[in-house]
N, C-alpha and C positions, 0 to 999 in steps of 0.2 A: 516577251523579251525586254520591254521597257522596265517592267517591275524588277526583273533580274538584273539588268545592267545598272539601274539606279542603285540598287542595294549593293552591288559590287563596287560602285563608286562612292559609297558612304552616304547616299542621298535616299530620301523617301519620296517616291513619285506618287502623286495623287492622280490615279488613272481616271477618276471621274471628270477631271478637267478636260480630258479629250472629248467627252460628250457634251459637258455643260458649257465649256468655254469660260471666259471671264477671269481666269486665273493663270498662274504660271505653272501649276501642277507640281510646285515644289522643285522645279528644275531651273538651272541657269538658262536664261533666254527662253524659258518655257512659253511665255505669252506670244513671243514672236514666232517660235516654232509652230505652235498650234495654229496661229493665224496663217502662216505659210502653208502648212499642210491642208488646212481647210480650203484655202484658195486654190491649191493644186487640184483638189477634188471638185472644184466648182467649174463654172463656165464663163466667168467674167475675167477677161484678160487684163483689164485695168486693175481689178482687185488683186490679181496674182502679181502684177508688176509692183504694186504698192507694198504688198506683203513681203515680196522678195527683197525690196529695198529696205524695209524696216528690219528684216533679219540681218542683212548685210551691215547696216548701220550699227546694230546692236552687237553683233558677234563676228563680223568680218565675212569677206567673200568666200574664203575656203570653208568656213563653217556652213554657209548657205549651200555650197556645192555638196558637202558631205550630207547635209540634211536632205537635199533633193535625191541624192543617190540612195539613201536609206528608204525614202518613200518609193522610189522606183523598184528597189529590191523587194520590198514587201508586196507591191503590186504584182511583180513577176512571180514571187513564191506562191501567192494566192492562186494565180492563173495556172501554174504548174500543178499545184495540189488538186485544184478542181478538175483539170484536164486528165489527170491520172487516176482520179477517183479516190485519192488518199482521204482517209478519215481520221478524226481526232481519236487518240488512244482511249479506249473505254476506261482504263484505270484512272485517267485524269478527268473523266466526265463530270464528276461532282464538283471538283474545283472549278472547272470551266463553266459549269452552270451557274455557280455563285458569282463569278466575274461577269458573265453575260447579264445576269439580273442587275448587278451593281451598275453596269454601264448602259443598260437598256438596249442591248444589242438585238434582242428579239423584235424590236420595232423597225429595224432596217428592212428594206425591201428584199435584200439578198438573203435574209434569214428565213424567208417564207418558202 
Protein backbone atom coordinates (compact mmCIF):
# COMPACT_ATOMS: atom_id res chain seq x y z
CA UNK A 1 0.00 0.00 0.00
CA UNK A 2 2.84 2.42 0.76
CA UNK A 3 4.41 1.97 -2.66
CA UNK A 4 1.03 2.46 -4.34
CA UNK A 5 0.02 5.50 -2.28
CA UNK A 6 3.41 7.18 -2.71
CA UNK A 7 3.23 6.68 -6.49
CA UNK A 8 -0.29 8.13 -6.53
CA UNK A 9 1.07 11.14 -4.62
CA UNK A 10 3.89 11.64 -7.13
CA UNK A 11 6.58 10.38 -4.73
CA UNK A 12 8.95 7.43 -4.87
CA UNK A 13 9.05 5.58 -1.56
CA UNK A 14 12.18 3.62 -0.71
CA UNK A 15 10.63 0.67 1.10
CA UNK A 16 14.04 -0.57 2.25
CA UNK A 17 14.10 2.37 4.70
CA UNK A 18 11.38 0.57 6.65
CA UNK A 19 13.83 -2.23 7.44
CA UNK A 20 17.18 -0.45 7.44
CA UNK A 21 16.16 2.81 9.09
CA UNK A 22 18.43 5.81 8.99
CA UNK A 23 16.66 7.56 6.11
CA UNK A 24 13.37 9.22 5.31
CA UNK A 25 12.46 6.67 2.65
CA UNK A 26 11.86 9.52 0.23
CA UNK A 27 8.75 10.65 2.09
CA UNK A 28 7.90 13.88 3.88
CA UNK A 29 8.45 13.33 7.62
CA UNK A 30 9.64 9.82 6.72
CA UNK A 31 12.37 9.67 9.35
CA UNK A 32 9.93 10.69 12.08
CA UNK A 33 7.26 8.28 10.81
CA UNK A 34 9.69 5.35 10.77
CA UNK A 35 10.92 6.21 14.26
CA UNK A 36 7.36 6.43 15.55
CA UNK A 37 6.30 3.15 13.96
CA UNK A 38 9.42 1.39 15.28
CA UNK A 39 8.67 2.72 18.78
CA UNK A 40 5.05 1.56 18.57
CA UNK A 41 6.32 -1.96 17.89
CA UNK A 42 8.77 -1.82 20.79
CA UNK A 43 8.42 -2.10 24.54
CA UNK A 44 10.02 1.16 25.67
CA UNK A 45 7.37 3.69 26.71
CA UNK A 46 9.93 6.51 26.94
CA UNK A 47 11.15 5.82 23.40
CA UNK A 48 7.54 5.86 22.18
CA UNK A 49 6.82 9.15 23.95
CA UNK A 50 9.93 10.75 22.43
CA UNK A 51 9.19 9.42 18.93
CA UNK A 52 5.60 10.64 19.19
CA UNK A 53 6.79 14.10 20.21
CA UNK A 54 9.32 14.25 17.34
CA UNK A 55 6.55 13.43 14.86
CA UNK A 56 4.22 16.04 16.39
CA UNK A 57 6.96 18.67 16.24
CA UNK A 58 7.74 17.84 12.61
CA UNK A 59 4.27 17.31 11.17
CA UNK A 60 1.67 18.30 13.75
CA UNK A 61 -0.60 16.45 16.13
CA UNK A 62 -3.27 15.57 13.55
CA UNK A 63 -0.62 13.94 11.34
CA UNK A 64 0.65 11.90 14.31
CA UNK A 65 -2.89 10.75 15.10
CA UNK A 66 -3.42 9.74 11.45
CA UNK A 67 -0.11 7.84 11.51
CA UNK A 68 -1.11 5.98 14.68
CA UNK A 69 -4.46 5.12 13.10
CA UNK A 70 -2.75 3.68 10.01
CA UNK A 71 -0.47 1.55 12.21
CA UNK A 72 -3.46 0.30 14.20
CA UNK A 73 -5.39 -0.48 11.02
CA UNK A 74 -2.51 -2.51 9.56
CA UNK A 75 -2.22 -4.45 12.81
CA UNK A 76 -5.96 -5.13 12.75
CA UNK A 77 -5.94 -6.19 9.07
CA UNK A 78 -3.09 -8.62 9.71
CA UNK A 79 -4.91 -10.21 12.65
CA UNK A 80 -8.16 -10.51 10.70
CA UNK A 81 -6.37 -12.06 7.71
CA UNK A 82 -4.48 -14.50 9.94
CA UNK A 83 -7.63 -15.39 11.88
CA UNK A 84 -9.69 -16.10 8.78
CA UNK A 85 -6.93 -18.07 7.07
CA UNK A 86 -6.71 -15.60 4.17
CA UNK A 87 -3.77 -16.22 1.87
CA UNK A 88 -1.87 -13.96 -0.49
CA UNK A 89 -3.10 -14.38 -4.10
CA UNK A 90 -0.96 -16.88 -6.02
CA UNK A 91 -0.95 -14.59 -9.06
CA UNK A 92 1.04 -12.01 -7.09
CA UNK A 93 3.37 -14.47 -5.35
CA UNK A 94 6.42 -13.72 -7.55
CA UNK A 95 6.11 -9.98 -7.02
CA UNK A 96 5.62 -10.52 -3.29
CA UNK A 97 8.64 -12.85 -3.09
CA UNK A 98 10.80 -10.17 -4.72
CA UNK A 99 9.64 -7.54 -2.21
CA UNK A 100 10.10 -9.98 0.70
CA UNK A 101 13.69 -10.60 -0.40
CA UNK A 102 14.37 -6.87 -0.83
CA UNK A 103 13.11 -6.10 2.66
CA UNK A 104 14.50 -9.22 4.36
CA UNK A 105 11.05 -10.20 5.62
CA UNK A 106 11.98 -13.89 5.74
CA UNK A 107 14.15 -13.12 8.76
CA UNK A 108 11.25 -12.04 10.94
CA UNK A 109 9.99 -14.52 13.51
CA UNK A 110 6.46 -14.31 12.11
CA UNK A 111 7.71 -15.51 8.71
CA UNK A 112 8.70 -18.89 10.10
